[in-house]
C-alpha positions as CSV (number, residue, x, y, z in Angstrom):
1,M,112.8,91.0,139.2
2,R,114.0,94.5,138.3
3,S,112.3,94.3,134.9
4,I,109.0,93.1,136.3
5,L,108.8,95.6,139.1
6,P,108.1,98.7,136.9
7,V,105.4,96.7,135.0
8,L,103.7,95.7,138.3
9,T,103.9,99.3,139.6
10,V,102.1,100.5,136.5
11,V,99.5,97.8,136.7
12,A,98.9,98.5,140.4
13,A,98.5,102.2,139.7
14,I,95.9,101.5,137.0
15,L,94.0,99.2,139.3
16,V,93.9,101.8,142.0
17,L,92.7,104.5,139.6
18,W,90.1,102.1,138.2
19,C,88.8,101.2,141.7
20,I,88.5,104.9,142.5
21,A,86.7,105.7,139.3
22,V,84.1,102.9,140.0
23,V,82.4,105.0,142.7
24,P,81.5,108.2,140.8
25,M,80.7,106.2,137.6
26,N,78.2,103.9,139.3
27,M,77.0,105.8,142.3
28,H,74.0,107.4,140.6
29,L,72.8,104.0,139.4
30,V,73.2,102.5,142.9
31,A,71.4,105.5,144.4
32,D,68.5,105.2,142.0
33,Q,68.2,101.5,142.8
34,A,68.5,102.2,146.5
35,Q,65.7,104.7,146.4
36,R,63.5,102.1,144.7
37,D,64.4,99.7,147.4
38,D,64.0,102.3,150.2
39,L,67.6,102.0,151.2
40,V,68.5,105.7,150.9
41,V,68.2,107.6,154.2
42,A,66.3,110.9,153.8
43,P,67.9,114.0,155.5
44,D,66.1,115.4,158.6
45,T,66.1,119.0,157.2
46,P,67.0,120.6,153.9
47,G,70.1,122.1,155.5
48,A,71.3,118.7,156.7
49,R,71.8,117.4,153.1
50,Q,75.5,117.4,152.3
51,E,77.1,116.5,149.0
52,L,79.3,113.4,149.0
53,S,82.1,114.2,146.6
54,G,79.7,116.0,144.3
55,L,77.6,112.9,143.9
56,G,74.4,114.4,145.3
57,L,74.1,111.8,148.1
58,S,73.7,112.4,151.8
59,L,76.6,111.5,154.0
60,R,74.2,109.2,155.8
61,N,74.1,107.2,152.6
62,A,77.8,106.6,152.4
63,H,77.0,102.9,153.1
64,L,76.0,102.7,149.4
65,I,79.6,103.1,148.2
66,P,80.4,99.4,148.6
67,L,77.4,98.6,146.4
68,T,79.0,100.4,143.5
69,Y,81.5,97.6,143.3
70,T,78.9,94.8,143.0
71,F,76.2,96.5,140.9
72,K,74.9,94.0,138.4
73,R,74.8,96.3,135.4
74,P,77.4,99.0,136.2
75,R,78.5,101.7,133.9
76,L,82.1,100.9,134.9
77,P,82.6,97.4,136.2
78,S,85.0,96.9,139.1
79,P,88.2,94.8,138.5
80,H,86.9,91.8,140.5
81,Q,83.7,91.8,138.5
82,V,85.6,91.6,135.2
83,A,87.9,89.0,136.6
84,G,84.9,86.9,137.7
85,E,83.2,87.2,134.3
86,L,86.5,86.1,132.6
87,Y,86.8,83.1,134.9
88,A,83.1,82.2,134.4
89,T,83.4,82.4,130.6
90,T,86.7,80.6,130.2
91,V,87.1,78.1,133.0
92,E,83.5,77.3,133.9
93,K,82.2,77.1,130.4
94,K,82.9,74.3,127.9
95,I,85.1,75.5,125.1
96,T,82.4,74.5,122.6
97,S,79.8,76.7,124.3
98,K,78.6,79.8,122.5
99,R,79.1,81.7,125.8
100,S,82.7,80.5,126.2
101,L,85.4,83.2,125.4
102,V,87.7,80.3,124.4
103,Y,85.3,79.5,121.6
104,H,85.0,83.1,120.6
105,G,88.8,83.6,120.9
106,W,89.4,80.8,118.4
107,V,86.9,82.4,116.0
108,T,88.9,85.6,116.2
109,L,92.3,84.0,116.2
110,E,91.8,82.2,112.8
111,P,91.5,85.3,110.6
112,T,94.0,87.1,112.8
113,L,96.8,84.5,112.1
114,L,95.9,84.3,108.4
115,G,95.8,88.1,108.0
116,F,99.1,88.3,109.9
117,V,100.8,85.8,107.6
118,I,99.4,87.6,104.5
119,G,100.4,91.0,105.8
120,T,103.9,89.8,106.8
121,A,104.6,88.2,103.4
122,L,103.3,91.3,101.6
123,G,105.3,93.6,103.8
124,I,108.6,91.7,103.3
125,M,108.1,91.6,99.5
126,L,107.3,95.3,99.3
127,A,110.3,96.1,101.5
128,I,112.7,94.2,99.3
129,G,111.2,95.9,96.2
130,I,111.5,99.3,97.8
131,V,115.2,98.7,98.8
132,Y,116.2,97.4,95.4
133,S,114.1,99.6,93.2
134,R,114.3,103.3,93.3
135,V,111.0,103.5,91.3
136,M,109.2,101.5,94.0
137,D,110.8,103.5,96.7
138,R,109.4,106.7,95.2
139,S,106.0,105.3,94.2
140,V,105.0,102.4,96.5
141,M,106.3,103.8,99.8
142,P,104.3,107.0,99.8
143,W,101.1,105.1,98.9
144,A,101.8,102.7,101.8
145,I,102.1,105.6,104.2
146,V,98.9,107.3,102.8
147,S,97.0,104.0,103.1
148,Q,97.4,104.1,106.9
149,T,95.7,107.5,107.1
150,I,92.4,105.9,106.1
151,P,90.3,105.1,109.3
152,I,89.9,101.4,109.6
153,L,86.4,101.8,110.9
154,A,85.4,103.5,107.6
155,L,87.4,101.0,105.5
156,A,86.3,97.8,107.1
157,P,82.6,97.9,106.1
158,M,83.6,98.9,102.5
159,I,85.8,95.8,102.2
160,I,83.2,93.5,103.7
161,V,80.5,94.8,101.4
162,V,82.7,94.6,98.2
163,L,83.9,91.1,98.9
164,G,80.4,90.1,100.0
165,S,79.0,91.2,96.6
166,M,81.6,89.0,95.0
167,G,80.5,86.0,97.1
168,I,83.5,86.1,99.4
169,Q,82.4,85.8,103.0
170,G,83.6,84.4,106.3
171,L,87.2,84.1,107.1
172,F,88.9,85.8,104.2
173,P,87.4,89.3,104.4
174,K,88.4,89.6,108.1
175,S,91.8,88.4,107.2
176,I,92.2,91.1,104.6
177,I,91.5,93.8,107.2
178,A,93.9,92.2,109.6
179,A,96.5,92.1,106.9
180,Y,95.9,95.7,106.1
181,L,96.8,96.8,109.6
182,S,99.8,94.4,110.0
183,F,101.6,94.9,106.7
184,F,102.7,98.6,107.3
185,P,104.8,98.0,110.4
186,V,106.5,95.1,108.6
187,V,107.2,97.3,105.5
188,V,108.7,100.1,107.6
189,G,110.8,97.8,109.9
190,M,112.1,95.7,107.0
191,V,113.1,98.7,104.9
192,K,115.0,100.0,107.9
193,G,116.6,96.6,108.5
194,L,117.5,95.9,104.9
195,R,119.3,99.3,104.7
196,S,121.0,98.8,108.1
197,P,124.3,97.2,106.7
198,S,127.1,99.7,106.6
199,A,128.8,100.9,103.4
200,M,131.9,99.0,104.4
201,Q,129.9,95.7,104.6
202,L,128.3,96.3,101.2
203,D,131.7,97.1,99.7
204,L,133.1,93.9,101.1
205,M,130.3,92.0,99.4
206,R,131.1,93.7,96.1
207,T,134.8,92.8,96.6
208,Y,133.7,89.2,96.7
209,N,131.7,89.8,93.5
210,A,128.5,88.8,95.3
211,S,125.3,89.1,93.3
212,G,122.3,91.1,94.4
213,Y,120.6,87.8,95.6
214,Q,123.7,86.8,97.6
215,V,123.9,90.2,99.2
216,L,120.2,90.0,100.1
217,M,120.4,86.5,101.6
218,G,123.9,86.7,103.1
219,L,123.9,90.3,104.5
220,R,120.7,92.3,104.3
221,L,118.2,89.7,105.5
222,P,120.3,88.6,108.5
223,A,120.9,92.2,109.4
224,S,117.2,93.0,109.2
225,T,116.1,90.2,111.5
226,P,115.9,92.3,114.7
227,Y,114.0,95.0,112.9
228,L,111.6,92.4,111.5
229,F,110.7,90.9,114.8
230,A,110.2,94.3,116.3
231,S,107.7,95.0,113.5
232,L,106.1,91.6,113.9
233,K,105.3,92.3,117.5
234,I,103.4,95.4,116.4
235,G,101.9,93.6,113.5
236,I,100.4,90.7,115.4
237,A,98.7,93.0,117.9
238,A,97.4,95.2,115.0
239,S,96.1,92.0,113.3
240,I,93.8,91.1,116.2
241,I,92.5,94.7,116.3
242,G,91.7,94.5,112.6
243,T,89.8,91.2,113.0
244,I,87.7,92.6,115.9
245,V,86.9,95.7,113.9
246,A,86.0,93.5,110.9
247,E,83.6,91.6,113.1
248,L,81.6,94.7,114.2
249,P,80.0,95.7,110.9
250,T,79.3,92.2,109.7
251,G,76.9,91.3,112.5
252,A,79.1,88.4,113.4
253,K,77.7,85.8,115.8
254,A,81.0,84.7,117.2
255,G,84.3,86.3,118.0
256,F,85.5,88.9,120.5
257,G,83.9,91.6,118.4
258,A,80.5,89.8,118.5
259,R,80.7,89.5,122.3
260,M,81.4,93.2,122.6
261,L,78.4,93.9,120.4
262,V,76.2,91.6,122.5
263,G,77.2,93.3,125.7
264,D,76.5,96.8,124.3
265,Q,73.2,95.9,122.7
266,Y,71.7,94.0,125.6
267,G,73.0,96.2,128.4
268,Q,75.5,93.7,129.7
269,P,78.8,95.7,130.2
270,L,80.5,92.8,132.0
271,V,80.2,90.8,128.7
272,S,81.9,93.6,126.8
273,W,84.6,94.2,129.3
274,A,85.4,90.5,129.6
275,A,85.7,90.2,125.8
276,L,87.9,93.3,125.8
277,F,90.3,91.9,128.4
278,A,90.2,88.5,126.7
279,A,91.3,90.1,123.4
280,A,94.1,92.0,125.2
281,I,95.3,88.9,126.9
282,T,95.2,87.0,123.6
283,A,97.2,89.8,121.9
284,A,99.8,89.8,124.8
285,C,100.2,86.0,124.4
286,L,100.7,86.3,120.6
287,V,103.3,89.0,121.2
288,G,105.0,86.8,123.7
289,V,105.1,83.9,121.2
290,V,106.8,86.2,118.6
291,A,109.2,87.4,121.3
292,L,110.1,83.8,122.2
293,I,110.7,82.9,118.5
294,E,112.9,86.0,118.2
295,R,115.0,85.0,121.2
296,V,115.6,81.4,119.9
297,L,116.3,82.5,116.3
298,L,118.7,85.4,117.3
299,R,120.6,83.1,119.5
300,Q,121.0,80.6,116.8
301,M,122.3,83.4,114.5
302,G,124.8,84.5,117.1
303,M,123.0,87.7,117.9
304,K,122.1,89.0,121.3
305,P,118.3,89.3,121.9
306,A,117.1,92.8,122.8
Protein backbone atom coordinates (compact mmCIF):
# COMPACT_ATOMS: atom_id res chain seq x y z
CA MET A 1 0.00 0.00 0.00
CA ARG A 2 2.88 2.34 0.81
CA SER A 3 4.35 1.82 -2.68
CA ILE A 4 1.02 2.50 -4.39
CA LEU A 5 0.14 5.64 -2.41
CA PRO A 6 2.80 7.90 -4.00
CA VAL A 7 1.73 6.78 -7.47
CA LEU A 8 -1.94 7.45 -6.70
CA THR A 9 -1.02 10.87 -5.28
CA VAL A 10 0.80 11.85 -8.47
CA VAL A 11 -2.07 10.57 -10.63
CA ALA A 12 -4.60 12.49 -8.56
CA ALA A 13 -2.54 15.69 -8.84
CA ILE A 14 -2.32 15.29 -12.61
CA LEU A 15 -6.07 14.75 -12.87
CA VAL A 16 -6.78 17.84 -10.78
CA LEU A 17 -4.49 20.01 -12.91
CA TRP A 18 -6.00 18.51 -16.04
CA CYS A 19 -9.55 19.31 -14.92
CA ILE A 20 -8.53 22.87 -14.05
CA ALA A 21 -6.86 23.37 -17.44
CA VAL A 22 -9.97 22.21 -19.32
CA VAL A 23 -11.85 25.43 -18.50
CA PRO A 24 -9.44 28.03 -19.97
CA MET A 25 -8.56 25.78 -22.92
CA ASN A 26 -12.17 25.24 -24.01
CA MET A 27 -14.03 28.29 -22.72
CA HIS A 28 -13.64 30.39 -25.85
CA LEU A 29 -14.99 27.52 -27.98
CA VAL A 30 -17.95 27.08 -25.65
CA ALA A 31 -18.57 30.84 -25.60
CA ASP A 32 -18.59 31.05 -29.39
CA GLN A 33 -21.03 28.16 -29.58
CA ALA A 34 -23.17 29.69 -26.84
CA GLN A 35 -23.36 33.00 -28.70
CA ARG A 36 -24.56 31.17 -31.77
CA ASP A 37 -27.14 29.40 -29.63
CA ASP A 38 -28.11 32.64 -27.81
CA LEU A 39 -27.01 31.22 -24.47
CA VAL A 40 -24.64 34.06 -23.50
CA VAL A 41 -26.24 36.73 -21.34
CA ALA A 42 -25.33 40.22 -22.53
CA PRO A 43 -24.30 42.72 -19.80
CA ASP A 44 -26.69 45.57 -18.98
CA THR A 45 -24.04 48.26 -19.33
CA PRO A 46 -20.48 48.35 -20.60
CA GLY A 47 -19.29 48.90 -17.05
CA ALA A 48 -21.09 45.79 -15.86
CA ARG A 49 -18.96 43.47 -17.98
CA GLN A 50 -16.38 41.78 -15.77
CA GLU A 51 -13.70 39.37 -16.81
CA LEU A 52 -13.97 35.77 -15.58
CA SER A 53 -10.39 34.70 -14.87
CA GLY A 54 -9.21 36.59 -17.94
CA LEU A 55 -11.48 34.61 -20.25
CA GLY A 56 -13.43 37.58 -21.55
CA LEU A 57 -16.79 36.29 -20.30
CA SER A 58 -19.32 37.98 -18.10
CA LEU A 59 -19.79 36.65 -14.58
CA ARG A 60 -23.40 36.15 -15.61
CA ASN A 61 -22.17 33.50 -18.03
CA ALA A 62 -20.33 31.41 -15.46
CA HIS A 63 -22.95 28.74 -16.11
CA LEU A 64 -21.01 27.94 -19.30
CA ILE A 65 -18.11 26.48 -17.31
CA PRO A 66 -19.68 22.98 -16.99
CA LEU A 67 -20.12 22.93 -20.77
CA THR A 68 -16.33 23.04 -21.21
CA TYR A 69 -16.19 19.49 -19.83
CA THR A 70 -18.69 18.12 -22.33
CA PHE A 71 -17.87 20.05 -25.50
CA LYS A 72 -17.94 17.69 -28.50
CA ARG A 73 -14.76 18.94 -30.18
CA PRO A 74 -12.69 20.42 -27.36
CA ARG A 75 -9.18 21.71 -27.59
CA LEU A 76 -8.41 19.81 -24.38
CA PRO A 77 -10.77 16.91 -23.63
CA SER A 78 -11.76 16.30 -20.03
CA PRO A 79 -10.65 13.06 -18.32
CA HIS A 80 -14.12 11.53 -18.41
CA GLN A 81 -14.42 12.25 -22.15
CA VAL A 82 -11.15 10.43 -22.85
CA ALA A 83 -12.20 7.56 -20.59
CA GLY A 84 -15.55 7.34 -22.38
CA GLU A 85 -13.87 7.27 -25.79
CA LEU A 86 -11.47 4.57 -24.60
CA TYR A 87 -14.36 2.46 -23.34
CA ALA A 88 -16.35 2.96 -26.52
CA THR A 89 -13.45 1.99 -28.79
CA THR A 90 -12.24 -1.00 -26.79
CA VAL A 91 -15.23 -2.62 -25.08
CA GLU A 92 -18.15 -1.57 -27.26
CA LYS A 93 -16.42 -2.21 -30.60
CA LYS A 94 -15.62 -5.61 -32.07
CA ILE A 95 -11.89 -6.24 -32.08
CA THR A 96 -12.04 -6.73 -35.85
CA SER A 97 -13.58 -3.29 -36.37
CA LYS A 98 -11.38 -0.62 -37.96
CA ARG A 99 -12.58 1.72 -35.18
CA SER A 100 -11.50 -0.61 -32.39
CA LEU A 101 -8.37 0.39 -30.52
CA VAL A 102 -7.77 -3.30 -29.81
CA TYR A 103 -7.42 -3.87 -33.55
CA HIS A 104 -5.16 -0.85 -33.97
CA GLY A 105 -3.19 -1.87 -30.87
CA TRP A 106 -2.38 -5.25 -32.38
CA VAL A 107 -1.24 -3.58 -35.62
CA THR A 108 1.18 -1.43 -33.59
CA LEU A 109 2.18 -4.27 -31.28
CA GLU A 110 3.48 -6.61 -34.01
CA PRO A 111 6.33 -4.37 -35.27
CA THR A 112 6.96 -3.22 -31.70
CA LEU A 113 7.71 -6.74 -30.47
CA LEU A 114 9.72 -7.64 -33.58
CA GLY A 115 11.75 -4.45 -33.31
CA PHE A 116 12.27 -5.04 -29.59
CA VAL A 117 13.63 -8.54 -30.24
CA ILE A 118 15.94 -7.25 -32.99
CA GLY A 119 17.12 -4.33 -30.88
CA THR A 120 17.69 -6.50 -27.82
CA ALA A 121 19.67 -9.12 -29.75
CA LEU A 122 21.76 -6.45 -31.46
CA GLY A 123 22.34 -4.62 -28.21
CA ILE A 124 23.51 -7.75 -26.35
CA MET A 125 25.88 -8.74 -29.16
CA LEU A 126 27.34 -5.24 -29.38
CA ALA A 127 27.76 -5.08 -25.60
CA ILE A 128 29.65 -8.38 -25.53
CA GLY A 129 31.89 -7.19 -28.36
CA ILE A 130 32.55 -3.87 -26.61
CA VAL A 131 33.48 -5.57 -23.33
CA TYR A 132 35.78 -8.15 -24.92
CA SER A 133 37.29 -6.00 -27.67
CA ARG A 134 39.10 -2.74 -26.98
CA VAL A 135 38.84 -1.85 -30.67
CA MET A 136 35.03 -2.11 -30.58
CA ASP A 137 34.95 -0.22 -27.30
CA ARG A 138 36.77 2.70 -28.90
CA SER A 139 35.00 2.57 -32.27
CA VAL A 140 31.49 1.15 -31.93
CA MET A 141 30.48 2.68 -28.60
CA PRO A 142 31.01 6.32 -29.69
CA TRP A 143 29.01 5.67 -32.88
CA ALA A 144 26.23 4.07 -30.85
CA ILE A 145 26.06 7.21 -28.71
CA VAL A 146 26.16 9.54 -31.74
CA SER A 147 23.35 7.57 -33.41
CA GLN A 148 20.97 8.57 -30.62
CA THR A 149 21.52 12.28 -31.31
CA ILE A 150 19.71 11.99 -34.66
CA PRO A 151 16.02 13.01 -34.24
CA ILE A 152 13.83 9.99 -34.87
CA LEU A 153 11.24 12.20 -36.60
CA ALA A 154 13.85 13.05 -39.23
CA LEU A 155 15.27 9.54 -39.50
CA ALA A 156 12.01 7.59 -39.73
CA PRO A 157 10.84 8.98 -43.13
CA MET A 158 14.31 8.37 -44.59
CA ILE A 159 14.29 4.73 -43.51
CA ILE A 160 10.74 4.24 -44.80
CA VAL A 161 11.60 5.79 -48.19
CA VAL A 162 14.87 3.87 -48.62
CA LEU A 163 13.39 0.51 -47.69
CA GLY A 164 10.28 1.27 -49.78
CA SER A 165 12.46 1.90 -52.84
CA MET A 166 13.92 -1.57 -52.27
CA GLY A 167 10.46 -3.07 -52.20
CA ILE A 168 10.49 -3.61 -48.43
CA GLN A 169 7.24 -2.38 -46.92
CA GLY A 170 4.80 -3.16 -44.15
CA LEU A 171 6.01 -4.70 -40.90
CA PHE A 172 9.80 -4.67 -41.31
CA PRO A 173 10.48 -0.93 -41.80
CA LYS A 174 8.52 -0.08 -38.67
CA SER A 175 10.37 -2.80 -36.78
CA ILE A 176 13.71 -1.33 -37.82
CA ILE A 177 12.77 2.03 -36.33
CA ALA A 178 11.53 0.35 -33.15
CA ALA A 179 14.82 -1.57 -32.96
CA TYR A 180 16.77 1.66 -33.47
CA LEU A 181 15.25 3.17 -30.32
CA SER A 182 15.46 0.02 -28.20
CA PHE A 183 18.99 -1.21 -28.88
CA PHE A 184 20.85 1.70 -27.25
CA PRO A 185 19.49 1.23 -23.69
CA VAL A 186 20.32 -2.45 -23.98
CA VAL A 187 23.88 -1.71 -25.11
CA VAL A 188 24.51 0.72 -22.26
CA GLY A 189 22.91 -1.50 -19.62
CA MET A 190 24.64 -4.68 -20.78
CA VAL A 191 28.06 -3.04 -20.96
CA LYS A 192 27.58 -1.82 -17.39
CA GLY A 193 26.35 -5.26 -16.30
CA LEU A 194 29.07 -7.26 -18.04
CA ARG A 195 31.69 -5.08 -16.36
CA SER A 196 30.04 -5.29 -12.94
CA PRO A 197 31.95 -8.37 -11.62
CA SER A 198 34.73 -7.36 -9.25
CA ALA A 199 38.42 -7.91 -9.90
CA MET A 200 38.44 -10.57 -7.17
CA GLN A 201 35.72 -12.55 -8.95
CA LEU A 202 37.56 -12.33 -12.26
CA ASP A 203 40.81 -13.41 -10.60
CA LEU A 204 39.02 -16.40 -9.12
CA MET A 205 37.83 -17.44 -12.58
CA ARG A 206 41.41 -17.16 -13.88
CA THR A 207 42.56 -19.28 -10.96
CA TYR A 208 40.19 -21.99 -12.18
CA ASN A 209 41.73 -21.55 -15.65
CA ALA A 210 38.31 -20.61 -17.06
CA SER A 211 38.16 -19.66 -20.72
CA GLY A 212 36.70 -16.36 -21.94
CA TYR A 213 33.48 -18.15 -22.89
CA GLN A 214 33.22 -19.74 -19.45
CA VAL A 215 33.78 -16.38 -17.76
CA LEU A 216 31.06 -14.88 -19.95
CA MET A 217 28.50 -17.61 -19.32
CA GLY A 218 29.36 -18.34 -15.69
CA LEU A 219 30.06 -14.88 -14.32
CA ARG A 220 29.48 -11.88 -16.58
CA LEU A 221 26.07 -12.79 -18.01
CA PRO A 222 24.49 -13.76 -14.65
CA ALA A 223 25.90 -10.57 -13.08
CA SER A 224 24.48 -8.48 -15.92
CA THR A 225 20.92 -9.84 -15.61
CA PRO A 226 19.56 -7.06 -13.34
CA TYR A 227 21.12 -4.42 -15.60
CA LEU A 228 19.68 -6.12 -18.67
CA PHE A 229 16.12 -6.10 -17.36
CA ALA A 230 16.39 -2.47 -16.31
CA SER A 231 17.38 -1.69 -19.90
CA LEU A 232 14.65 -3.91 -21.36
CA LYS A 233 11.98 -1.93 -19.51
CA ILE A 234 13.24 1.23 -21.18
CA GLY A 235 13.72 -0.52 -24.51
CA ILE A 236 10.20 -1.97 -24.75
CA ALA A 237 8.67 1.45 -24.06
CA ALA A 238 10.98 3.05 -26.62
CA SER A 239 10.02 0.39 -29.17
CA ILE A 240 6.35 1.30 -29.13
CA ILE A 241 7.28 4.97 -29.51
CA GLY A 242 9.40 4.07 -32.53
CA THR A 243 6.56 2.12 -34.11
CA ILE A 244 4.08 4.97 -33.64
CA VAL A 245 6.56 7.46 -35.10
CA ALA A 246 7.10 5.12 -38.06
CA GLU A 247 3.36 5.01 -38.70
CA LEU A 248 3.06 8.78 -39.01
CA PRO A 249 5.01 9.45 -42.25
CA THR A 250 3.80 6.30 -44.00
CA GLY A 251 0.16 7.29 -44.11
CA ALA A 252 -0.70 4.09 -42.29
CA LYS A 253 -4.38 3.16 -42.16
CA ALA A 254 -4.09 1.15 -38.95
CA GLY A 255 -2.22 1.44 -35.69
CA PHE A 256 -2.11 3.96 -32.87
CA GLY A 257 -0.20 6.41 -35.03
CA ALA A 258 -2.84 6.19 -37.73
CA ARG A 259 -5.61 6.89 -35.21
CA MET A 260 -3.75 9.95 -33.95
CA LEU A 261 -3.44 11.21 -37.52
CA VAL A 262 -7.15 10.66 -38.14
CA GLY A 263 -8.04 12.63 -35.04
CA ASP A 264 -5.79 15.53 -36.04
CA GLN A 265 -6.80 15.64 -39.69
CA TYR A 266 -10.53 15.40 -39.14
CA GLY A 267 -10.77 17.61 -36.06
CA GLN A 268 -11.58 14.77 -33.65
CA PRO A 269 -9.30 15.31 -30.66
CA LEU A 270 -11.02 12.60 -28.64
CA VAL A 271 -9.82 10.03 -31.18
CA SER A 272 -6.23 11.26 -30.86
CA TRP A 273 -6.33 11.38 -27.08
CA ALA A 274 -7.87 7.93 -26.80
CA ALA A 275 -5.17 6.49 -29.07
CA LEU A 276 -2.51 8.30 -27.05
CA PHE A 277 -3.73 6.86 -23.77
CA ALA A 278 -4.20 3.42 -25.32
CA ALA A 279 -0.56 3.52 -26.44
CA ALA A 280 0.54 4.56 -22.94
CA ILE A 281 -1.49 1.76 -21.34
CA THR A 282 -0.06 -0.76 -23.82
CA ALA A 283 3.48 0.40 -23.03
CA ALA A 284 2.79 0.13 -19.29
CA CYS A 285 1.49 -3.42 -19.76
CA LEU A 286 4.58 -4.40 -21.76
CA VAL A 287 6.85 -2.96 -19.08
CA GLY A 288 4.83 -4.88 -16.49
CA VAL A 289 5.33 -8.15 -18.39
CA VAL A 290 9.10 -7.55 -18.53
CA ALA A 291 9.11 -6.76 -14.80
CA LEU A 292 7.20 -9.98 -14.07
CA ILE A 293 9.68 -12.04 -16.09
CA GLU A 294 12.50 -10.29 -14.25
CA ARG A 295 11.07 -11.24 -10.85
CA VAL A 296 10.62 -14.88 -11.79
CA LEU A 297 14.05 -15.22 -13.39
CA LEU A 298 15.96 -13.45 -10.63
CA ARG A 299 14.31 -15.58 -7.98
CA GLN A 300 15.26 -18.72 -9.85
CA MET A 301 18.85 -17.41 -9.99
CA GLY A 302 18.82 -16.73 -6.25
CA MET A 303 18.87 -12.97 -6.66
CA LYS A 304 16.58 -10.49 -4.92
CA PRO A 305 14.31 -8.56 -7.35
CA ALA A 306 14.65 -4.79 -7.17
